[in-house]
MIDRENKOL-654762 format. One record per residue (C-alpha): residue number from 1; residue in three letters; x, y, z. Coordinates in Angstrom, 1 decimal. Last residue first. Layout:
<recs>
{NUM, ALA, {X, Y, Z}}
...
</recs>
This chain:
<recs>
{523, ASP, {-19.6, 28.4, 37.0}}
{522, GLY, {-15.9, 27.4, 37.3}}
{521, SER, {-16.7, 24.7, 39.8}}
{520, GLU, {-19.3, 23.3, 37.5}}
{519, VAL, {-16.9, 23.3, 34.5}}
{518, GLU, {-14.1, 21.7, 36.6}}
{517, LEU, {-16.6, 19.0, 37.8}}
{516, ALA, {-17.5, 18.2, 34.2}}
{515, ALA, {-13.9, 17.9, 33.3}}
{514, ASP, {-13.2, 15.5, 36.2}}
{513, HIS, {-16.2, 13.3, 35.1}}
{512, SER, {-15.0, 13.2, 31.5}}
{511, GLN, {-11.5, 12.3, 32.6}}
{510, GLN, {-12.9, 9.6, 34.9}}
{509, ALA, {-15.0, 8.1, 32.1}}
{508, LEU, {-12.0, 8.1, 29.8}}
{507, LEU, {-9.9, 6.3, 32.4}}
{506, GLN, {-12.6, 3.8, 33.0}}
{505, ARG, {-12.8, 3.1, 29.3}}
{504, ARG, {-9.1, 2.5, 29.0}}
{503, THR, {-9.2, 0.2, 32.0}}
{502, VAL, {-11.9, -1.9, 30.4}}
{501, GLU, {-9.9, -2.0, 27.1}}
{500, ILE, {-6.7, -3.1, 28.9}}
{499, GLY, {-8.5, -5.8, 31.0}}
{498, ASP, {-10.3, -7.2, 28.0}}
{497, VAL, {-13.7, -8.6, 29.1}}
{496, CYS, {-16.0, -6.4, 27.0}}
{495, ILE, {-19.2, -8.4, 26.5}}
{494, SER, {-19.9, -9.6, 23.0}}
{493, LYS, {-21.5, -8.8, 19.6}}
{492, THR, {-24.3, -6.7, 21.2}}
{491, VAL, {-22.7, -3.3, 20.8}}
{490, ALA, {-21.1, -3.9, 17.4}}
{489, SER, {-24.4, -5.3, 16.0}}
{488, ARG, {-26.4, -2.4, 17.4}}
{487, LEU, {-23.9, 0.0, 15.8}}
{486, HIS, {-24.3, -1.5, 12.3}}
{485, LYS, {-28.1, -1.7, 12.7}}
{484, PRO, {-28.7, 1.9, 13.9}}
{483, LEU, {-29.5, 2.2, 17.6}}
{482, THR, {-33.1, 2.2, 18.9}}
{481, GLN, {-33.0, -1.5, 19.6}}
{480, VAL, {-30.1, -0.9, 22.1}}
{479, LYS, {-32.3, 1.2, 24.4}}
{478, GLU, {-35.1, -1.5, 24.6}}
{477, ARG, {-32.5, -4.2, 25.1}}
{476, TRP, {-31.0, -2.3, 28.0}}
{475, GLU, {-34.4, -1.9, 29.7}}
{474, THR, {-35.0, -5.6, 29.5}}
{473, GLU, {-31.4, -6.3, 30.8}}
{472, GLU, {-31.9, -4.0, 33.8}}
{471, VAL, {-35.3, -5.6, 34.6}}
{470, PRO, {-33.7, -9.0, 35.0}}
{469, ILE, {-35.2, -11.8, 33.0}}
{468, ASP, {-37.3, -13.9, 35.4}}
{467, MET, {-35.7, -17.2, 36.5}}
{466, ARG, {-35.1, -20.8, 35.5}}
{465, LEU, {-32.1, -22.8, 36.7}}
{464, THR, {-34.1, -25.9, 37.6}}
{463, HIS, {-34.1, -27.6, 34.2}}
{462, ASN, {-35.0, -31.1, 35.3}}
{461, GLN, {-38.5, -31.0, 33.6}}
{460, ALA, {-36.6, -30.2, 30.4}}
{459, ALA, {-35.6, -33.9, 30.2}}
{458, GLY, {-39.1, -34.8, 29.1}}
{457, TYR, {-42.2, -32.8, 30.0}}
{456, ALA, {-43.5, -29.5, 31.5}}
{455, HIS, {-40.4, -27.4, 30.7}}
{454, VAL, {-41.6, -26.4, 27.2}}
{453, ILE, {-45.1, -25.7, 28.4}}
{452, MET, {-44.2, -23.5, 31.4}}
{451, ASP, {-41.7, -21.5, 29.4}}
{450, CYS, {-44.2, -21.1, 26.6}}
{449, ASP, {-46.8, -19.6, 28.9}}
{448, ALA, {-44.3, -17.2, 30.7}}
{447, CYS, {-42.7, -15.9, 27.5}}
{446, TYR, {-39.5, -17.7, 26.6}}
{445, GLU, {-35.8, -17.3, 26.8}}
{444, HIS, {-33.2, -20.1, 26.0}}
{443, ASN, {-29.8, -21.0, 27.4}}
{442, CYS, {-30.7, -24.7, 28.0}}
{441, THR, {-29.7, -24.7, 31.7}}
{440, ALA, {-29.9, -20.9, 32.2}}
{439, CYS, {-33.6, -20.9, 31.5}}
{438, ARG, {-34.9, -17.4, 31.1}}
{437, ARG, {-38.4, -16.0, 31.5}}
{436, THR, {-40.0, -12.7, 30.3}}
{435, ALA, {-39.7, -13.0, 26.5}}
{434, GLN, {-42.1, -10.7, 24.6}}
{433, ASN, {-44.6, -12.5, 22.5}}
{432, ASP, {-44.0, -13.8, 19.0}}
{431, CYS, {-44.9, -17.5, 19.5}}
{430, ALA, {-44.9, -20.4, 17.1}}
{429, THR, {-41.1, -20.7, 16.8}}
{428, ASP, {-40.6, -20.6, 20.6}}
{427, GLU, {-37.8, -18.2, 21.2}}
{426, CYS, {-39.9, -15.5, 22.9}}
{425, ILE, {-38.7, -12.1, 21.6}}
{424, GLY, {-36.2, -10.0, 23.5}}
{423, ALA, {-34.5, -8.7, 20.3}}
{422, VAL, {-31.1, -9.2, 22.0}}
{421, ASN, {-31.7, -13.0, 22.3}}
{420, PHE, {-28.2, -14.6, 22.4}}
{419, LEU, {-26.7, -11.7, 24.5}}
{418, PHE, {-27.7, -12.8, 28.0}}
{417, PRO, {-26.1, -10.6, 30.6}}
{416, GLU, {-23.8, -12.3, 33.1}}
{415, MET, {-25.4, -12.2, 36.6}}
{414, TRP, {-24.0, -9.8, 39.2}}
{413, VAL, {-25.6, -6.7, 37.7}}
{412, ILE, {-24.6, -3.0, 37.9}}
{411, VAL, {-26.5, -0.1, 36.4}}
{410, GLY, {-25.4, 3.3, 35.0}}
{409, MET, {-27.6, 2.9, 31.9}}
{408, GLY, {-25.1, 4.2, 29.4}}
{407, PRO, {-22.2, 2.9, 31.4}}
{406, CYS, {-23.4, -0.7, 31.3}}
{405, THR, {-22.0, -2.8, 34.2}}
{404, PHE, {-21.1, -6.4, 34.9}}
{403, TYR, {-19.8, -8.1, 38.0}}
{402, ALA, {-17.0, -10.6, 38.6}}
{401, GLU, {-16.3, -12.0, 42.1}}
{400, ASP, {-13.4, -11.8, 44.5}}
{399, SER, {-15.8, -10.6, 47.1}}
{398, GLU, {-13.6, -7.7, 48.3}}
{397, ASP, {-11.7, -7.3, 45.0}}
{396, ASP, {-14.7, -6.9, 42.8}}
{395, HIS, {-13.8, -7.6, 39.2}}
{394, LEU, {-15.2, -5.9, 36.1}}
{393, ARG, {-17.0, -7.2, 33.0}}
{392, GLN, {-18.3, -4.6, 30.6}}
{391, TRP, {-21.7, -4.5, 28.8}}
{390, GLN, {-21.7, -2.4, 25.6}}
{389, TRP, {-24.0, 0.7, 25.6}}
{388, LYS, {-21.8, 3.7, 26.2}}
{387, VAL, {-18.4, 2.5, 25.1}}
{386, VAL, {-19.9, 0.9, 22.0}}
{385, ALA, {-22.0, 4.0, 21.0}}
{384, GLU, {-19.1, 6.5, 21.5}}
{383, GLU, {-16.4, 4.5, 19.7}}
{382, TYR, {-18.3, 3.0, 16.7}}
{381, GLU, {-17.9, 5.9, 14.3}}
{380, GLU, {-14.4, 6.6, 15.7}}
{379, LEU, {-13.1, 3.2, 14.8}}
{378, MET, {-12.4, 0.7, 17.6}}
{377, LEU, {-9.3, -1.2, 18.5}}
{376, ASN, {-8.9, -4.8, 19.5}}
{375, TYR, {-5.2, -4.9, 18.5}}
{374, THR, {-5.3, -7.4, 15.7}}
{373, LYS, {-8.9, -6.6, 14.5}}
{372, VAL, {-8.5, -2.8, 14.4}}
{371, LEU, {-5.0, -3.0, 12.9}}
{370, SER, {-6.1, -5.5, 10.3}}
{369, ASN, {-9.2, -3.5, 9.4}}
{368, ILE, {-7.1, -0.3, 8.9}}
{367, ARG, {-4.5, -2.1, 6.7}}
{366, GLN, {-7.2, -3.8, 4.7}}
{365, LYS, {-9.0, -0.5, 4.1}}
{364, HIS, {-5.8, 1.2, 2.9}}
{363, LYS, {-4.9, -1.8, 0.7}}
{362, GLU, {-8.3, -1.5, -0.9}}
{361, GLN, {-7.8, 2.3, -1.4}}
{360, LEU, {-4.4, 1.5, -3.0}}
{359, GLN, {-6.0, -1.1, -5.4}}
{358, VAL, {-8.7, 1.4, -6.5}}
{357, PHE, {-5.8, 3.9, -6.9}}
{356, ARG, {-4.1, 1.7, -9.4}}
{355, GLU, {-7.2, 1.0, -11.4}}
{354, ALA, {-8.0, 4.7, -11.6}}
{353, ILE, {-4.5, 5.6, -12.7}}
{352, GLU, {-4.5, 2.9, -15.4}}
{351, GLU, {-7.9, 4.0, -16.6}}
{350, ALA, {-6.7, 7.6, -16.8}}
{349, ARG, {-3.6, 6.5, -18.8}}
{348, GLU, {-5.8, 4.7, -21.3}}
{347, LYS, {-8.2, 7.6, -21.6}}
{346, GLY, {-5.4, 10.0, -22.2}}
{345, LYS, {-4.1, 7.8, -25.0}}
{344, LYS, {-7.5, 7.7, -26.7}}
{343, SER, {-8.0, 11.4, -26.2}}
{342, ILE, {-4.6, 12.2, -27.7}}
{341, TYR, {-5.4, 10.0, -30.7}}
{340, GLU, {-8.8, 11.6, -31.2}}
{339, ASP, {-7.4, 15.1, -30.9}}
{338, ARG, {-4.7, 14.4, -33.4}}
{337, ALA, {-7.1, 12.9, -35.9}}
{336, ARG, {-9.5, 15.8, -35.5}}
{335, LYS, {-6.7, 18.2, -36.1}}
{334, GLN, {-5.7, 16.3, -39.2}}
{333, GLY, {-9.2, 16.2, -40.5}}
{332, ALA, {-9.4, 20.0, -40.1}}
{331, ALA, {-6.1, 20.3, -42.0}}
{330, LEU, {-7.4, 18.0, -44.7}}
{329, GLU, {-10.6, 20.2, -45.1}}
{328, ALA, {-8.4, 23.3, -45.3}}
{327, LYS, {-6.2, 21.6, -47.9}}
{326, SER, {-9.1, 20.6, -50.0}}
{325, VAL, {-10.6, 17.1, -50.3}}
{324, MET, {-10.6, 14.5, -53.1}}
{323, GLY, {-13.1, 11.7, -53.8}}
{322, PHE, {-13.2, 12.4, -57.5}}
{321, ARG, {-16.7, 13.8, -57.3}}
{320, ASN, {-15.7, 16.0, -54.5}}
{319, GLY, {-15.2, 14.9, -50.9}}
{318, GLY, {-17.0, 11.8, -49.4}}
{317, ASP, {-19.4, 13.5, -47.0}}
{316, THR, {-17.1, 16.4, -46.3}}
{315, MET, {-16.5, 15.5, -42.6}}
{314, GLN, {-16.2, 11.8, -43.4}}
{313, LEU, {-13.7, 12.4, -46.2}}
{312, ALA, {-11.7, 14.7, -44.0}}
{311, HIS, {-11.6, 12.1, -41.2}}
{310, GLU, {-10.3, 9.4, -43.6}}
{309, LYS, {-7.7, 11.8, -45.1}}
{308, SER, {-6.5, 12.7, -41.6}}
{307, VAL, {-6.2, 9.0, -40.7}}
{306, MET, {-3.5, 8.1, -43.3}}
{305, LYS, {-1.5, 11.3, -43.1}}
{304, LEU, {-1.7, 11.4, -39.4}}
{303, TYR, {-0.5, 7.8, -39.0}}
{302, ILE, {2.3, 8.2, -41.4}}
{301, LYS, {3.4, 11.3, -39.6}}
{300, GLY, {3.3, 9.5, -36.3}}
{299, GLU, {5.3, 6.6, -37.6}}
{298, LYS, {8.1, 8.9, -38.8}}
{297, SER, {8.2, 10.9, -35.6}}
{296, GLU, {6.8, 14.4, -35.1}}
{295, PHE, {3.4, 13.1, -34.1}}
{294, TRP, {5.2, 11.1, -31.4}}
{293, ALA, {6.6, 14.2, -29.8}}
{292, SER, {3.2, 15.8, -29.6}}
{291, CYS, {1.8, 12.5, -28.2}}
{290, ILE, {4.3, 12.5, -25.4}}
{289, GLU, {3.8, 16.1, -24.4}}
{288, ASP, {-0.1, 15.8, -24.5}}
{287, VAL, {0.1, 12.6, -22.5}}
{286, GLU, {2.3, 14.2, -19.9}}
{285, ALA, {0.2, 17.3, -19.5}}
{284, ILE, {-3.1, 15.3, -19.1}}
{283, CYS, {-1.5, 12.8, -16.7}}
{282, GLN, {-0.4, 15.5, -14.3}}
{281, VAL, {-4.0, 16.6, -13.8}}
{280, TYR, {-5.1, 13.0, -13.4}}
{279, GLN, {-2.3, 12.3, -10.9}}
{278, GLN, {-3.3, 15.3, -8.9}}
{277, ARG, {-6.8, 14.0, -8.6}}
{276, GLU, {-5.5, 10.6, -7.5}}
{275, THR, {-3.3, 12.3, -4.9}}
{274, GLU, {-6.4, 14.0, -3.4}}
{273, GLN, {-8.3, 10.8, -3.2}}
{272, LEU, {-5.3, 9.0, -1.6}}
{271, SER, {-5.0, 11.8, 0.9}}
{270, GLU, {-8.7, 11.6, 1.8}}
{269, ALA, {-8.5, 7.9, 2.4}}
{268, GLY, {-5.4, 8.3, 4.6}}
{267, PHE, {-6.8, 11.3, 6.5}}
{266, VAL, {-9.8, 9.4, 7.7}}
{265, HIS, {-8.4, 5.9, 8.6}}
{264, LEU, {-5.0, 7.3, 9.5}}
{263, ASP, {-6.6, 9.7, 12.0}}
{262, ASN, {-8.6, 6.8, 13.4}}
{261, VAL, {-5.4, 4.7, 13.7}}
{260, ALA, {-3.7, 7.6, 15.5}}
{259, VAL, {-6.7, 7.9, 18.0}}
{258, GLN, {-6.5, 4.2, 18.6}}
{257, PHE, {-2.7, 4.3, 19.3}}
{256, THR, {-3.2, 7.1, 21.8}}
{255, HIS, {-6.0, 5.2, 23.5}}
{254, LYS, {-3.9, 2.0, 23.5}}
{253, LEU, {-1.0, 3.8, 25.1}}
{252, LYS, {-3.2, 5.1, 27.9}}
{251, ALA, {-4.7, 1.6, 28.4}}
{250, ALA, {-1.2, -0.1, 28.3}}
{249, GLU, {0.0, 2.3, 31.0}}
{248, THR, {-3.1, 1.8, 33.1}}
{247, ALA, {-3.1, -2.0, 32.8}}
{246, LEU, {0.6, -2.1, 33.7}}
{245, GLU, {-0.1, 0.0, 36.8}}
{244, ASN, {-3.0, -2.2, 37.8}}
{243, TYR, {-1.0, -5.4, 37.5}}
{242, SER, {1.8, -3.8, 39.6}}
{241, ASP, {-0.8, -2.9, 42.2}}
{240, ILE, {-2.2, -6.4, 42.2}}
{239, SER, {1.3, -8.0, 42.5}}
{238, GLU, {2.1, -5.7, 45.4}}
{237, GLN, {-1.2, -6.6, 47.1}}
{236, LEU, {-0.4, -10.3, 46.8}}
{235, ARG, {3.1, -9.7, 48.2}}
{234, GLU, {1.6, -7.8, 51.2}}
{233, LYS, {-1.2, -10.3, 51.7}}
{232, SER, {1.4, -13.0, 52.2}}
{231, ILE, {1.7, -16.1, 50.0}}
{230, LEU, {0.5, -19.7, 50.3}}
{229, HIS, {-3.2, -19.0, 50.8}}
{228, LYS, {-3.1, -16.8, 47.8}}
{227, GLU, {-2.2, -19.8, 45.6}}
{226, GLY, {-5.0, -19.5, 43.0}}
{225, LYS, {-4.8, -15.8, 43.3}}
{224, ARG, {-1.1, -16.0, 42.4}}
{223, ASN, {-1.7, -18.1, 39.3}}
{222, TYR, {-4.3, -15.6, 38.0}}
{221, MET, {-1.9, -12.7, 38.8}}
{220, ALA, {0.9, -14.4, 36.9}}
{219, ILE, {-1.4, -14.9, 33.9}}
{218, GLU, {-2.3, -11.2, 34.0}}
{217, ARG, {1.3, -10.3, 34.4}}
{216, GLU, {2.2, -12.1, 31.2}}
{215, ARG, {-0.8, -10.5, 29.4}}
{214, PHE, {0.3, -7.0, 30.6}}
{213, GLN, {3.8, -7.5, 29.3}}
{212, GLY, {2.5, -8.6, 25.9}}
{211, MET, {0.1, -5.6, 25.7}}
{210, ALA, {3.0, -3.2, 26.5}}
{209, SER, {5.1, -4.8, 23.7}}
{208, ALA, {2.2, -4.7, 21.2}}
{207, PHE, {1.5, -1.1, 22.2}}
{206, GLN, {5.1, 0.0, 21.6}}
{205, HIS, {5.3, -1.8, 18.3}}
{204, GLU, {2.1, -0.3, 17.0}}
{203, LEU, {2.9, 3.2, 18.4}}
{202, ARG, {5.8, 3.8, 15.9}}
{201, THR, {3.9, 2.6, 12.8}}
{200, VAL, {0.7, 4.4, 13.9}}
{199, THR, {2.6, 7.7, 14.4}}
{198, THR, {4.4, 7.5, 11.1}}
{197, TYR, {1.1, 6.8, 9.3}}
{196, ALA, {-0.7, 9.6, 11.1}}
{195, GLN, {2.1, 12.0, 10.1}}
{194, LEU, {1.9, 10.8, 6.5}}
{193, ALA, {-1.9, 11.2, 6.4}}
{192, ALA, {-1.7, 14.7, 8.0}}
{191, GLN, {0.8, 15.8, 5.4}}
{190, GLN, {-1.4, 14.5, 2.6}}
{189, ARG, {-4.4, 16.2, 4.1}}
{188, GLU, {-2.5, 19.6, 4.5}}
{187, SER, {-1.3, 19.4, 0.9}}
{186, LEU, {2.2, 18.1, 0.0}}
{185, MET, {4.6, 19.6, -2.5}}
{184, GLY, {6.6, 17.1, -4.5}}
{183, GLU, {6.5, 13.3, -4.2}}
{182, VAL, {3.7, 11.6, -2.4}}
{181, LYS, {3.9, 8.8, 0.2}}
{180, TYR, {0.5, 7.6, 1.3}}
{179, ILE, {1.0, 3.9, 0.2}}
{178, ASN, {3.7, 3.4, 2.8}}
{177, GLU, {4.1, -0.3, 2.8}}
{176, ASP, {4.0, -1.3, 6.5}}
{175, GLU, {2.0, -4.6, 6.0}}
{174, SER, {4.4, -6.3, 3.6}}
{173, GLY, {7.5, -4.9, 5.1}}
{172, ALA, {6.3, -5.8, 8.6}}
{171, GLU, {5.8, -9.4, 7.5}}
{170, SER, {9.2, -9.5, 5.8}}
{169, ASP, {10.9, -8.0, 8.9}}
{168, VAL, {9.2, -10.4, 11.3}}
{167, ASP, {10.0, -13.4, 9.2}}
{166, SER, {13.6, -12.4, 9.1}}
{165, PRO, {15.3, -10.9, 6.1}}
{164, LYS, {17.9, -12.9, 4.2}}
{163, GLY, {21.2, -11.0, 4.1}}
{162, SER, {21.8, -7.3, 3.9}}
{161, ASP, {23.4, -7.5, 0.5}}
{160, PRO, {25.1, -4.2, -0.2}}
{159, GLU, {23.5, -2.0, -2.9}}
{158, SER, {24.9, -1.7, -6.4}}
{157, GLN, {24.0, -5.4, -7.1}}
{156, ASN, {20.3, -4.6, -7.3}}
{155, PRO, {18.7, -8.0, -7.2}}
{154, VAL, {17.3, -9.6, -10.3}}
{153, GLY, {13.8, -11.0, -9.8}}
{152, GLN, {12.4, -9.6, -13.0}}
{151, LEU, {15.1, -7.9, -15.0}}
{150, ASP, {15.0, -10.4, -17.9}}
{149, GLU, {11.2, -10.1, -18.1}}
{148, ASP, {11.3, -6.5, -19.1}}
{147, GLU, {7.5, -6.3, -19.9}}
{146, VAL, {7.0, -4.4, -23.2}}
{145, ARG, {4.5, -1.5, -23.1}}
{144, SER, {5.8, -0.4, -26.6}}
{143, ASP, {3.6, 2.7, -26.8}}
{142, LEU, {4.7, 4.4, -23.5}}
{141, LEU, {8.4, 3.6, -23.7}}
{140, ALA, {8.5, 4.7, -27.3}}
{139, SER, {6.8, 8.0, -26.4}}
{138, LYS, {9.1, 8.5, -23.5}}
{137, SER, {12.0, 8.0, -25.9}}
{136, ARG, {10.6, 10.8, -28.1}}
{135, SER, {10.1, 13.1, -25.1}}
{134, ASP, {13.6, 12.7, -23.9}}
{133, LEU, {14.4, 10.2, -21.2}}
{132, MET, {16.1, 11.0, -17.9}}
{131, ASP, {12.9, 11.5, -16.0}}
{130, PRO, {11.7, 8.0, -17.1}}
{129, ASN, {14.6, 6.4, -15.1}}
{128, ILE, {15.3, 3.0, -16.6}}
{127, ARG, {17.3, 0.7, -14.2}}
{126, MET, {20.9, -0.2, -14.8}}
{125, HIS, {22.1, -3.5, -13.4}}
{124, THR, {25.6, -3.5, -12.0}}
{123, ARG, {28.5, -5.9, -12.0}}
{122, GLY, {28.5, -6.5, -15.8}}
{121, GLY, {27.4, -9.6, -17.8}}
{120, LYS, {23.7, -8.7, -17.2}}
{119, THR, {24.3, -5.3, -18.9}}
{118, ARG, {24.7, -6.7, -22.4}}
{117, ARG, {21.7, -9.1, -22.1}}
{116, THR, {19.5, -6.3, -20.9}}
{115, LYS, {20.5, -4.1, -23.8}}
{114, LEU, {19.6, -6.9, -26.2}}
{113, LYS, {16.3, -7.4, -24.4}}
{112, ARG, {15.6, -3.7, -24.8}}
{111, ASP, {16.4, -3.6, -28.5}}
{110, GLU, {14.3, -6.7, -29.2}}
{109, ALA, {11.3, -5.3, -27.4}}
{108, ALA, {11.6, -2.0, -29.2}}
{107, VAL, {11.6, -3.8, -32.5}}
{106, GLU, {8.6, -5.8, -31.6}}
{105, ARG, {6.8, -2.7, -30.4}}
{104, ARG, {7.5, -1.0, -33.7}}
{103, LYS, {6.2, -3.9, -35.6}}
{102, ARG, {3.0, -3.9, -33.6}}
{101, LEU, {2.6, -0.1, -34.1}}
{100, LEU, {3.1, -0.4, -37.9}}
{99, ILE, {0.7, -3.3, -38.2}}
{98, ASP, {-2.0, -1.6, -36.1}}
{97, GLU, {-1.7, 1.6, -38.1}}
{96, ALA, {-1.8, -0.2, -41.5}}
{95, SER, {-5.2, -1.7, -40.4}}
{94, ALA, {-5.8, -5.4, -39.7}}
{93, LEU, {-8.7, -6.8, -41.8}}
{92, GLU, {-7.5, -10.3, -42.5}}
{91, GLY, {-5.6, -10.9, -39.3}}
{90, PHE, {-2.2, -9.7, -38.2}}
{89, ASP, {0.2, -12.7, -38.4}}
{88, ALA, {-1.8, -15.2, -40.4}}
{87, THR, {-3.4, -12.6, -42.7}}
{86, ARG, {0.0, -11.0, -43.3}}
{85, ARG, {1.5, -14.4, -44.2}}
{84, ASP, {-1.3, -15.3, -46.6}}
{83, THR, {-1.0, -11.9, -48.3}}
{82, LEU, {2.7, -12.2, -48.7}}
{81, SER, {2.4, -15.7, -50.1}}
{80, LYS, {-0.3, -14.4, -52.6}}
{79, TRP, {2.0, -11.6, -53.6}}
{78, PHE, {4.8, -14.0, -54.5}}
{77, GLY, {2.5, -16.4, -56.4}}
{76, GLN, {1.0, -13.7, -58.5}}
{75, GLY, {4.4, -12.8, -60.1}}
{74, PHE, {7.5, -10.9, -59.0}}
{73, LEU, {6.3, -7.5, -60.3}}
{72, ARG, {4.7, -7.9, -63.8}}
{71, SER, {1.9, -10.2, -62.7}}
{70, ARG, {1.3, -8.2, -59.5}}
{69, LEU, {1.0, -5.0, -61.4}}
{68, ARG, {-1.5, -6.5, -63.9}}
{67, THR, {-3.7, -8.0, -61.1}}
{66, GLN, {-3.8, -4.8, -59.1}}
{65, LEU, {-4.8, -2.8, -62.2}}
{64, ASP, {-7.6, -5.3, -62.9}}
{63, PHE, {-8.8, -5.0, -59.3}}
{62, ALA, {-8.8, -1.2, -59.5}}
{61, PRO, {-10.8, -1.3, -62.8}}
{60, ALA, {-13.3, -3.8, -61.3}}
{59, LEU, {-14.1, -1.7, -58.2}}
{58, LEU, {-17.9, -1.9, -58.3}}
{57, GLU, {-17.8, -5.1, -60.5}}
{56, MET, {-16.7, -7.0, -57.4}}
{55, HIS, {-20.2, -7.1, -56.0}}
{54, GLU, {-20.3, -10.0, -53.5}}
{53, SER, {-16.7, -9.5, -52.5}}
{52, ILE, {-17.4, -5.7, -52.3}}
{51, PHE, {-20.2, -6.2, -49.8}}
{50, HIS, {-18.0, -8.5, -47.6}}
{49, SER, {-15.3, -5.9, -47.6}}
{48, PHE, {-17.9, -3.2, -46.8}}
{47, GLN, {-19.2, -5.2, -43.8}}
{46, GLU, {-15.7, -5.8, -42.4}}
{45, VAL, {-14.6, -2.2, -42.9}}
{44, ASP, {-17.7, -0.6, -41.3}}
{43, MET, {-20.8, 0.2, -43.2}}
{42, GLU, {-23.3, 3.1, -43.2}}
{41, GLY, {-26.0, 2.6, -45.9}}
{40, THR, {-27.3, 6.2, -45.8}}
{39, PRO, {-30.9, 5.1, -45.6}}
{38, ASP, {-30.3, 3.0, -42.5}}
{37, ASN, {-33.4, 1.3, -41.1}}
{36, PRO, {-35.1, 1.0, -44.5}}
{35, SER, {-31.8, -0.2, -46.0}}
{34, ALA, {-29.1, 1.4, -48.1}}
{33, MET, {-26.1, -0.4, -49.5}}
{32, ARG, {-28.3, -1.8, -52.3}}
{31, GLN, {-28.3, 1.7, -53.8}}
{30, VAL, {-24.7, 1.2, -54.9}}
{29, VAL, {-25.6, -2.0, -56.8}}
{28, PRO, {-28.6, -0.3, -58.5}}
{27, VAL, {-26.3, 2.6, -59.8}}
{26, LEU, {-23.7, 0.2, -61.1}}
{25, HIS, {-25.3, -0.6, -64.5}}
{24, GLU, {-25.9, 3.1, -65.1}}
{23, PRO, {-22.2, 4.1, -64.6}}
{22, THR, {-21.9, 6.7, -61.9}}
{21, GLU, {-21.6, 10.2, -63.4}}
{20, ASP, {-18.5, 12.4, -63.8}}
{19, THR, {-16.3, 9.5, -64.9}}
{18, ASN, {-12.9, 8.2, -64.0}}
{17, TYR, {-14.0, 4.6, -63.4}}
{16, VAL, {-12.2, 4.4, -60.1}}
{15, MET, {-13.1, 8.0, -59.1}}
{14, ARG, {-16.8, 7.5, -60.0}}
{13, VAL, {-16.8, 4.3, -57.9}}
{12, LEU, {-15.2, 6.1, -54.9}}
{11, ALA, {-17.7, 8.9, -55.2}}
{10, ASP, {-20.6, 6.4, -55.1}}
{9, CYS, {-19.0, 4.6, -52.2}}
{8, GLN, {-18.8, 7.9, -50.3}}
{7, TYR, {-22.5, 8.4, -51.0}}
{6, ARG, {-23.3, 4.8, -50.0}}
{5, ASN, {-21.7, 5.2, -46.6}}
{4, ILE, {-18.2, 4.3, -45.4}}
{3, THR, {-17.1, 3.7, -41.8}}
{2, GLY, {-14.1, 4.4, -39.5}}
{1, LEU, {-11.0, 2.5, -38.7}}
</recs>
């Protein structure tokens, strides 16, 4: 709504009293608008209204004219009732622009609800297509912002009813929403994101099916081994071979699936960022077109006429002594009013776009995290470190026992590594020495002195499963401590015991070994 300073107020007083000089008895009143902190006496509408209510003599002729007009036209009671109703509906200091826009939105809301009630009696329900609207209709649609509550929850009768969707379909529909779809020409990143999305959607079901078959065979294998004295060695070997084949197929499929998820993780985020930039560019052209059409409407012309005069007065420091401005100054004020309105609408649209793409980025992250967690996948940033330094549990067919290996160190241990004390510090609260002894009974590690003291009395005297910490684990801990915190957490979180994942890592290691041999033979 703008502000007014004491110079503009002085011009207003001279115009109201129709004099070239400010009346002497009003000069001290106008000067009271100024303060030591603000010599110009800048005031907004609310402050100026309060100032005038305390010094009504400033605009006494205008108030006298208002009183006479109200008395001759319908009487004072009629105008007081209108003032009270306007204050109740729009507030005491509502501008003419706000009142006009609110009335316009109310009319638009009534028109749209009336159209909705008319169409609900028919067999089809029409949806508004913004591309079919002219520029003036787009302006009304943009400014009204009325929620079409009557259409919420109404099915599209023009399409055949496919029946109630199953739980699987509804879940897939909620998770498989294609947030990477873009209309028009696609860039390389957008094409890569769509391709990765299609690949992930296709491989997700295939890998889930392969994983289910592997789990069933794994359970059958466990039962067969428990009854191996009742079946022949040939049948047991066939079962083991079938188990290994399923593990290999599932491992290859998992690797392809994991690569696709990593592509979606990278290209999806970049595609959303690129689409957001395109939306901003498109938004500028649309807002300019819509606002240009609105300025040609009746409401737009009223708005420009009202606001242009205010801007012109501000730019000319109150105009001439009668508070008037020239045509050139009024044109400059009109240009400023148009630019200000377009900037305001553009900012609103930009904020809507930014909020929408923040939600899309969050959906993208949730989708990737859900895939990683559900199918035990790894993102590319963790892949190399986790595969190299995480302990893996394997099975020895000859001894029928499990053993553990760390590919990064190339060692094999037959005792399960202890992951509760990766830092390798004595777990006694009063000691910070390096832990060298482990008690498998209480699952704690101490230095030699603390281990002897803790197990010297009470029930701890019966803890007989005490041993030195294996050298392989000590060296592994030293290596892991050099990794970044987020990688160290992923490596030490657990031991890899998943048969499909272990098989996948073995296949990758074999491929790397074969590739190295080919390079050596070529040299």
